[in-house]
N, C-alpha and C positions, 0 to 999 in steps of 0.2 A: 651235295657241295659242289658238284659240277656246274648246276645251275648259279650258285653264288660267285662261282670263279666267271663264267660267261657273261654275268650281271657287272660285276668289277673290270673287266677287261672293256667291255662297253662304255662304261663310266668313264674309263681312264682315257679312252681313246677318243670320246666326245669333249673331255677336259683338255687334252693338249688341239685337238682340232678347233676348240673355242679360241685358244691363246694365239694359236698362231694366225686364225681368222682375223680378231681383235687385233693384233699388233700390225697385221697386213695392213688392215683399215687405217690405222694410225700412221703408219709409215707413208702412206699414199697421202695421207691430209695433212702432215706435217712435215714431211721429207728430212727428216734430221739423222744423222748419221748413227746414232747409238742405236734406233729403233729398227735399220735396217741389219746391224749386227744381231740384235736381241732376235729378230726374226729368224735369222739364218741358224742361232743358236738354238730357236725350238724347233726349226726342220730337220736339223741334224741330230737333234735330242731324241725326234720322235724317229725317225729312221732305226736309230740306234736300239731305241725300245723296243721297236717292232722286230728286227733281225738278232738282237744281242738278247733279248728277254722274253718276249713272246713266242717267237717262233719253237726256241728251245724248249719252253714249257708245254707247247702243243703238242711237240715232237714226242717229249715223254710220255703225255697222255695217251696219245694217239696209239703210239707203237709199245705200250705195256702190254697191252692184250693180245700182242702178235706173237710170233714164234719168232723173235729175235731176242739175243742175251742183253742183259741189263747194260754190259760192258758196249756192246753194239751201239746201244740209244745213247749212252752217253758222248760215244765218240763222234756221233752224228750230231748231238746236240751242241757239244763245243765247237764243232766246226762252223755254224752257224752263230755262233757269239764270237768266234772269230773274226767273222767276215764283217760283225757290225761294228769293231773297237774302231776302225778308221773315223766314222763319221760321232761316235764319242770325242775322240780327236780334234776333231773339226769343231763339234758343239764346246767344248771348253774352251778351245782357243777364241771363237766367236763370244765368248762369255767374257772374256778376258778384255778383248777388242770394247764391247759396250761398255766396262766400267770405265774403261780409259776415256771412250768418246766423251761418257757421261759429266765428266769433270775436264774435259778439252784437255784432253793430255793424249799422247799415242804410245802405243807398245812399242818398244824399243826392238833394234833388229836382235841384241843380244838375248833380249827376254824370249823371245820367239824361236830362236836357235835353239836355245836349252830347251824350251818348251819340248819344241818337235823332236830333240834327241832323246829327251827323255822316254817320251813315248814310243818312240821307234825300238830302243831296244829294248822295251815291254813287248811290244808287239813281234818283235822279232823271236824274243824268247819262247813267247806263248806259241808262235808258230812252229819253231824247233821242237818243242815238246809234245805237240800235236802230232808230227811227222815223224820223229823217230823214235817215239815211245807208243807205239800205237797199240801195245800187247798189254799196257794198264789194265788192271782189274777195275771193278766197279768200285772198290772200296778207295782205291789210288785218286780214281776221278773224281771222287767225292773231295780228296784233299787237295787236288787240283783246285778245282770251284773254290774251294774254303781261301785258298792262296791268293788265286785270283781278285775275289772280292775283297780282301784286304790288300792289296797293291792297288786296285781301282780307287778303294775307299780314302787311302792313303793319298794318292796323286789328286785325287779329286776335291778333297780336304784344301792341300796346299792351293789348287787353284781358287778355291773359294775364300780362302782366306786372303791371299794375294788379292783378290777383285774386293772383297771389301774394306781392307787397308786403303789401298789406292784410293776409293770414293771417301771413306773417312777422313783421312789425312787431307782431303783437300777442300773440307766443308769451311773451311776459314774464310772470312771474304766473300761467301755466296750471300745472295740475298736471301731472307728468312724461309720464303715459300720454298724457294730451291732447296735450302740445306736441309728442310724438314722431308722434302721429297726423296733426297737422296739417302736420307739417314733412314728414311723408312723401306726404301729400294733394296739397300745394303743390309740392314737388319732382316727382313723378310726373306731374302736369300740365304743368309747365315742359317735362320733357324731351317727352314724347310730342308735345305739341301744336307744339313745336319742331320735330322730327321732321316732323310732317306738314303744317306752312307749307314746309318744306325739300324736301320732296317734291313738293309741289304748284308751285313755282318752277322745279322739275326734271322735271316730268312730260313737258313734250314733247321733253325728250332723248333717251327711248328708253320704247320700251311696256311693258319689265318696271317701269321707275320708276314709270309712271302706274298700274300693278297694283299696284303696292307704297302708292302714296297711298290708294289704293281702301281696299287692306284696313284700313292704319292709321288712315284716319280713322274708320270705322265702328267698329273694335274700341277706339279712343283711350280709352274708358272702363271696359274692363274690370278693369285691375290699380289705377285709384283706386277704383273701386266693391268690390274683393277687399278693397282696403287700409281703407275704411271699414265695411264688415262685420265686421272681423275686430277693431278697435277697438272698435264698438259690442256686439260679443259680451263682449268681454274688461271693460268698464268702465261700459257703460250699462244701468240695469237697464228691464227691458221692462214698460210700463204695464200690462197686464193681471196681471201676476203681481206686482207691487210696490202694487198698492192696498191689500191686506189687510196693509200694515207700517205704515198709517196707525191701525188700530185703537186699542186701549189702549197708551200709549207709558209709561205712568207709571214702570214699572220700568226701562226705558231712560232716562227723562230723571232717575232719581233717581239711578242709579248714575254717570250720567255728567256730573252737574250741569249740563244744558243749560237754559240760561233760555228764558224765553217766547220771547222772537225768532227764536230760534235753533230751537225747535221748530216756529214757523211755518214758517220755510226748510225744516226737514226734511220737512215734510209736504209742502211743494210739489216738493220735489226726488222725494217718491214719487209724487206725479202726472205725473212726466215734466217738469217744466217746466225750460226754460233758466235760466241767470242772466239772462239779459235779460228774460225773462216773468216770474221772481220781483220783479225791480225793479219792475218797471211795475205787477202785482197789488197790491204791498206799500207802493207808494210811496215807494221808498228808491233810492237809486241804485246803479248796477251796481256798482261799487267797493264799496259798504257788503256787498253780496251776496256778494262775493268774498271778503271779510274776515270775515265770519260764516261762510261755508262751509270757508274756513281753519281757523279756529277749532275748527269741529264734527269734523274731520278730526283734527286734534291731540288732542282730547278722547278722541276714540273708536280713536284707532289707525289708523283704516281710510287706506286710500289713493285709494278714489275712492269714486262713487256705489253702485254695485252692491252693494261691500263695507259701506257704511253700511246699504242697505236690507235686508241679506242679516242684517246684527248685530241689527237691530230684528225682524228677524221669527225671530233663534233665541232672543232674550231672553223673546219674547211666547210662544214655543212651550214654556218651561220651565213645570213647575208651581209654583205658588205655595208 
């Protein structure tokens, strides 16, 4: 069984390192705000998983055969779990930011404050229990672990539901490829993290369930990351390769009847700007940007931004 656990831990760490590497490469390539937030989410989640899950588990295994009481082993394990919680708080916050940035919105100060207050109260309460009740027996520490798991599962579920609703409520008016990608990302995270939370609550029932929880926790972002990568490759131009589509657009503008404002928006699109960034830089509303983009697509007969950039480059490549 120990060999199986070692294999699961290695696969789990390989999974989280793979998603961090892949997201980092996409972030460097596309330079989109949500990718940066999603990358930090994975990094903080990996740190919490190491300090809050793997280290306590290793401590229990290593110290089980030593001349140390079960009560002391649990105290030490809970101490490392406690140290990992700030990283879980940061991880879920970056997940919320990512969900909002995916749909060109921002996380309000009120929501941020409420989120931090709730987690601060939980973190403080957990610390008080560990500090003032050090004489708890092994049985009570087991009960504390169960309560902590329920609270974390509940708060994590609230974060997950909020992020999912944020994405799903913003699908109206999106381009079809973007709408499908956002829906897929939201549903994948909802299903996978619901499974993580369920396994967390049942982890003490059997050692195989605990092993499954560790594996799913560390590999939870694999499918969402692959889904995002597929969408970006299909629909989003690469900044480095699309800078040259700005050049001389006279033929493009003349052929498709592009207005001055639409030309400004096209140039921002070629620079990799999101609708939110375009609205801020041009001092127009987000809906106005969306309306202009929609009309540009209608005029040119393209379905997404990468097709628009390719069309501009293709026209510019033609001899006069």
